[in-house]
C-alpha positions as semicolon CSV with decimal commas, in nm:
position;residue;x (nm);y (nm);z (nm)
1;M;-0,416;-0,054;-9,666
2;V;-0,723;0,044;-9,497
3;R;-1,025;-0,195;-9,548
4;D;-1,388;-0,049;-9,602
5;K;-1,593;-0,061;-9,299
6;T;-1,855;-0,340;-9,299
7;F;-2,229;-0,258;-9,261
8;A;-2,238;-0,349;-8,910
9;A;-1,974;-0,093;-8,821
10;R;-2,149;0,174;-9,046
11;A;-2,461;0,092;-8,881
12;W;-2,306;0,158;-8,532
13;D;-2,120;0,462;-8,627
14;A;-2,450;0,600;-8,769
15;T;-2,638;0,493;-8,435
16;L;-2,374;0,665;-8,216
17;V;-2,411;0,980;-8,441
18;A;-2,787;1,009;-8,406
19;L;-2,772;0,951;-8,030
20;M;-2,520;1,204;-7,982
21;A;-2,745;1,433;-8,174
22;V;-3,054;1,357;-7,987
23;V;-2,869;1,427;-7,662
24;S;-2,699;1,750;-7,802
25;F;-3,073;1,843;-7,888
26;L;-3,197;1,764;-7,560
27;S;-2,924;1,965;-7,374
28;L;-2,971;2,271;-7,601
29;A;-3,309;2,300;-7,622
30;P;-3,397;2,454;-7,279
31;I;-3,140;2,721;-7,343
32;I;-3,297;2,808;-7,712
33;H;-3,645;2,787;-7,565
34;T;-3,547;3,027;-7,259
35;V;-3,369;3,265;-7,533
36;A;-3,672;3,265;-7,742
37;I;-3,910;3,326;-7,441
38;S;-3,673;3,640;-7,319
39;F;-3,702;3,821;-7,668
40;S;-4,117;3,733;-7,692
41;N;-4,349;3,988;-7,613
42;M;-4,580;3,928;-7,282
43;A;-4,900;3,788;-7,459
44;A;-4,698;3,524;-7,643
45;A;-4,488;3,391;-7,385
46;A;-4,772;3,394;-7,107
47;G;-4,973;3,188;-7,344
48;G;-4,711;2,920;-7,409
49;F;-4,698;2,987;-7,772
50;V;-4,305;3,029;-7,778
51;T;-4,108;2,740;-7,895
52;F;-3,756;2,785;-8,050
53;W;-3,800;3,136;-8,199
54;P;-3,940;3,463;-8,039
55;V;-4,282;3,569;-8,112
56;G;-4,324;3,947;-8,130
57;F;-3,989;4,041;-8,088
58;N;-3,949;4,244;-7,756
59;L;-3,615;4,381;-7,583
60;E;-3,804;4,533;-7,278
61;S;-3,692;4,238;-7,051
62;Y;-3,355;4,309;-7,078
63;R;-3,404;4,691;-7,071
64;K;-3,561;4,626;-6,730
65;I;-3,255;4,403;-6,588
66;I;-3,025;4,702;-6,664
67;V;-3,230;4,917;-6,432
68;D;-3,302;4,660;-6,185
69;P;-3,113;4,760;-5,856
70;H;-3,155;4,405;-5,706
71;F;-3,030;4,236;-6,011
72;G;-2,729;4,428;-6,030
73;N;-2,649;4,406;-5,674
74;A;-2,681;4,019;-5,698
75;F;-2,455;4,006;-5,996
76;L;-2,201;4,215;-5,798
77;V;-2,228;3,990;-5,506
78;S;-2,168;3,678;-5,753
79;V;-1,882;3,815;-5,910
80;Q;-1,747;3,889;-5,565
81;R;-1,803;3,568;-5,441
82;V;-1,662;3,380;-5,759
83;L;-1,340;3,562;-5,722
84;L;-1,273;3,540;-5,353
85;G;-1,381;3,194;-5,339
86;G;-1,228;3,082;-5,643
87;A;-0,893;3,214;-5,501
88;I;-0,925;3,068;-5,165
89;N;-1,006;2,730;-5,337
90;F;-0,720;2,750;-5,556
91;V;-0,466;2,834;-5,279
92;L;-0,598;2,555;-5,005
93;T;-0,644;2,304;-5,301
94;V;-0,271;2,341;-5,427
95;L;-0,113;2,385;-5,070
96;M;-0,304;2,053;-4,990
97;A;-0,242;1,848;-5,289
98;Y;0,148;1,907;-5,314
99;P;0,226;1,761;-4,989
100;L;-0,027;1,492;-5,034
101;S;0,134;1,402;-5,335
102;R;0,476;1,317;-5,180
103;S;0,579;0,955;-5,081
104;P;0,542;0,820;-4,730
105;K;0,898;0,819;-4,672
106;E;0,906;1,212;-4,758
107;F;0,541;1,289;-4,554
108;R;0,519;1,012;-4,292
109;T;0,171;1,078;-4,176
110;R;0,031;1,156;-4,523
111;H;-0,207;0,854;-4,464
112;Y;-0,368;1,003;-4,165
113;Y;-0,442;1,337;-4,369
114;M;-0,595;1,164;-4,659
115;W;-0,834;0,919;-4,443
116;F;-0,930;1,256;-4,262
117;L;-1,006;1,434;-4,579
118;L;-1,201;1,132;-4,741
119;F;-1,405;1,090;-4,416
120;T;-1,527;1,464;-4,441
121;M;-1,619;1,405;-4,812
122;L;-1,829;1,095;-4,783
123;F;-1,975;1,191;-4,447
124;S;-2,086;1,542;-4,398
125;G;-2,185;1,709;-4,055
126;G;-2,511;1,798;-4,214
127;M;-2,716;2,127;-4,234
128;I;-2,778;2,227;-3,881
129;P;-2,407;2,195;-3,777
130;L;-2,318;2,385;-4,050
131;Y;-2,582;2,620;-3,998
132;L;-2,492;2,678;-3,616
133;V;-2,127;2,733;-3,664
134;V;-2,194;3,000;-3,938
135;K;-2,431;3,142;-3,701
136;Y;-2,197;3,170;-3,369
137;L;-1,897;3,291;-3,595
138;G;-2,116;3,574;-3,704
139;M;-2,070;3,531;-4,055
140;F;-2,466;3,585;-4,139
141;N;-2,535;3,812;-4,430
142;T;-2,171;3,837;-4,529
143;L;-1,954;3,711;-4,816
144;W;-1,753;3,478;-4,578
145;A;-2,069;3,269;-4,533
146;L;-2,055;3,152;-4,900
147;V;-1,684;3,102;-4,954
148;L;-1,547;2,974;-4,612
149;P;-1,762;2,650;-4,544
150;G;-1,638;2,506;-4,901
151;A;-1,304;2,681;-4,888
152;V;-1,126;2,304;-4,917
153;P;-1,292;2,128;-5,218
154;V;-1,177;1,750;-5,122
155;F;-1,272;1,618;-5,483
156;N;-1,044;1,881;-5,627
157;V;-0,751;1,810;-5,390
158;V;-0,784;1,442;-5,498
159;L;-0,785;1,528;-5,836
160;L;-0,477;1,765;-5,823
161;M;-0,280;1,525;-5,590
162;N;-0,330;1,249;-5,850
163;F;-0,207;1,514;-6,119
164;F;0,127;1,568;-5,915
165;R;0,188;1,203;-5,868
166;N;0,206;1,103;-6,216
167;L;0,458;1,385;-6,289
168;P;0,823;1,229;-6,341
169;K;0,967;1,141;-6,005
170;E;1,316;1,249;-6,147
171;L;1,191;1,607;-6,141
172;S;1,223;1,584;-5,748
173;E;1,508;1,396;-5,743
174;A;1,688;1,627;-5,969
175;G;1,544;1,927;-5,789
176;T;1,675;1,811;-5,455
177;I;1,997;1,714;-5,572
178;D;2,037;2,059;-5,670
179;G;1,936;2,224;-5,350
180;A;1,566;2,333;-5,429
181;G;1,328;2,325;-5,163
182;P;0,955;2,226;-5,164
183;W;0,828;2,602;-5,219
184;F;1,079;2,638;-5,527
185;M;0,984;2,308;-5,667
186;L;0,610;2,364;-5,612
187;L;0,617;2,728;-5,777
188;R;0,879;2,690;-6,019
189;V;0,837;2,293;-6,142
190;F;0,503;2,154;-6,056
191;L;0,270;2,447;-6,123
192;P;0,399;2,522;-6,444
193;L;0,365;2,168;-6,557
194;S;0,038;2,124;-6,387
195;L;-0,176;2,362;-6,610
196;P;-0,423;2,118;-6,757
197;A;-0,523;2,016;-6,391
198;L;-0,517;2,367;-6,225
199;A;-0,750;2,475;-6,523
200;T;-0,962;2,180;-6,443
201;V;-1,023;2,222;-6,069
202;T;-1,022;2,615;-6,106
203;L;-1,325;2,555;-6,358
204;F;-1,510;2,312;-6,097
205;S;-1,449;2,590;-5,817
206;L;-1,581;2,882;-6,043
207;V;-1,890;2,716;-6,164
208;G;-1,962;2,544;-5,851
209;H;-1,964;2,920;-5,668
210;W;-2,153;3,077;-5,976
211;N;-2,448;2,802;-5,995
212;S;-2,467;2,769;-5,607
213;F;-2,770;2,932;-5,462
214;F;-2,888;2,748;-5,153
215;D;-2,637;2,863;-4,906
216;G;-2,751;3,216;-4,995
217;L;-3,096;3,102;-4,914
218;I;-2,989;3,016;-4,582
219;F;-2,725;3,232;-4,475
220;M;-2,828;3,580;-4,621
221;R;-3,097;3,780;-4,445
222;S;-3,167;4,052;-4,694
223;V;-3,237;4,063;-5,067
224;E;-2,935;4,288;-5,108
225;S;-2,705;4,010;-4,974
226;Y;-2,832;3,749;-5,213
227;P;-2,606;3,610;-5,479
228;L;-2,760;3,609;-5,852
229;Q;-2,858;3,243;-5,854
230;T;-3,033;3,302;-5,520
231;Y;-3,212;3,592;-5,637
232;I;-3,317;3,412;-5,960
233;Q;-3,430;3,129;-5,771
234;Q;-3,675;3,351;-5,550
235;L;-3,810;3,485;-5,878
236;V;-3,859;3,166;-6,036
237;V;-4,002;2,985;-5,756
238;Q;-4,216;3,232;-5,621
239;L;-4,260;3,639;-5,733
240;S;-4,247;3,817;-5,387
241;P;-4,410;4,162;-5,360
242;E;-4,074;4,286;-5,201
243;Y;-3,940;4,302;-5,574
244;L;-4,202;4,497;-5,712
245;D;-4,198;4,905;-5,694
246;S;-4,415;5,137;-5,866
247;T;-4,205;5,105;-6,192
248;N;-4,234;4,745;-6,192
249;V;-4,632;4,761;-6,144
250;E;-4,645;4,973;-6,468
251;L;-4,435;4,755;-6,646
252;L;-4,642;4,435;-6,569
253;D;-4,861;4,587;-6,847
254;K;-4,615;4,523;-7,085
255;L;-4,384;4,247;-7,000
256;S;-4,466;3,911;-6,843
257;D;-4,292;3,754;-6,546
258;K;-4,182;3,470;-6,764
259;T;-4,006;3,700;-7,019
260;L;-3,837;3,890;-6,741
261;N;-3,742;3,586;-6,567
262;A;-3,601;3,397;-6,873
263;A;-3,378;3,708;-6,942
264;K;-3,221;3,715;-6,614
265;I;-3,140;3,346;-6,637
266;M;-2,991;3,422;-6,992
267;V;-2,775;3,688;-6,835
268;S;-2,635;3,482;-6,559
269;M;-2,535;3,222;-6,781
270;I;-2,330;3,479;-6,990
271;P;-2,005;3,483;-6,756
272;I;-1,967;3,105;-6,757
273;L;-2,044;3,090;-7,115
274;I;-1,737;3,337;-7,181
275;V;-1,498;3,169;-6,928
276;Y;-1,563;2,796;-7,035
277;P;-1,419;2,805;-7,387
278;F;-1,070;2,926;-7,260
279;L;-1,058;2,643;-6,998
280;Q;-1,253;2,356;-7,199
281;R;-0,925;2,280;-7,368
282;Y;-0,760;2,177;-7,056
283;F;-1,081;2,002;-6,928
284;I;-1,039;1,654;-7,055
285;H;-0,664;1,647;-7,047
286;G;-0,633;1,739;-6,677
287;I;-0,890;1,479;-6,570
288;M;-0,735;1,219;-6,775
289;L;-0,395;1,245;-6,670
290;G;-0,481;1,260;-6,303
291;S;-0,669;0,938;-6,324
292;V;-0,373;0,746;-6,504
293;K;-0,207;0,508;-6,233
294;E;0,121;0,366;-6,277
């Protein structure tokens, strides 16, 4: 028999619902405001009259994005970075997490590698050593400067390692008895059983690469090499004359920088908004299983 909730329980539930509604609104409000600005006309956006609904519907900013060579080039650089960086992160994370998940009996020096990884995660060398390493390796203005410094995401390695450890030990024992080697166990047994964790760490890597802008700012020397977020950051913080040509100057009569920048921000969010729903169903499952200890 299920008893009716008490007044205190119903009040607590109502409070939680109200709190989550407020948090959801605060999270969505900046996005809705940016969308409204991107579809508004110059005068309304520049005058600050736009809140959550476009004023004077205008698609000129999106048309401008399509013909903007700098934006298209930056978008392509970001796509290349996500594909290359995500692939490198995935391969190195799996190849490090699997042996580190083995017992000390199977991998005697495992603790030394773990301490080394955790030390690098807690104590970074800093920006200047990183800058000098990238410089002397000749990676300035190349895609490698954006993907190699973060090739091994230690947090993802720890997360996937814990997931591997929580898989039944009988799987390894049965595979060993049947003569399966480490590569066979990893590729045919562990990886197919680890889709939630793999999807989680892959999502972390893809979002991290897509949203990163600071490394592009310090390692790239030309606008043509900027990833998308670096290009947008430059537009939002300061509008440099180098981004303007004769066509831009003419459009400034009809289009405000605010609407154009808002439209570019919205376009930059589209890839992540498309990818996230496909990986979200694995997200919580992958994290929770990796956190359970015996």
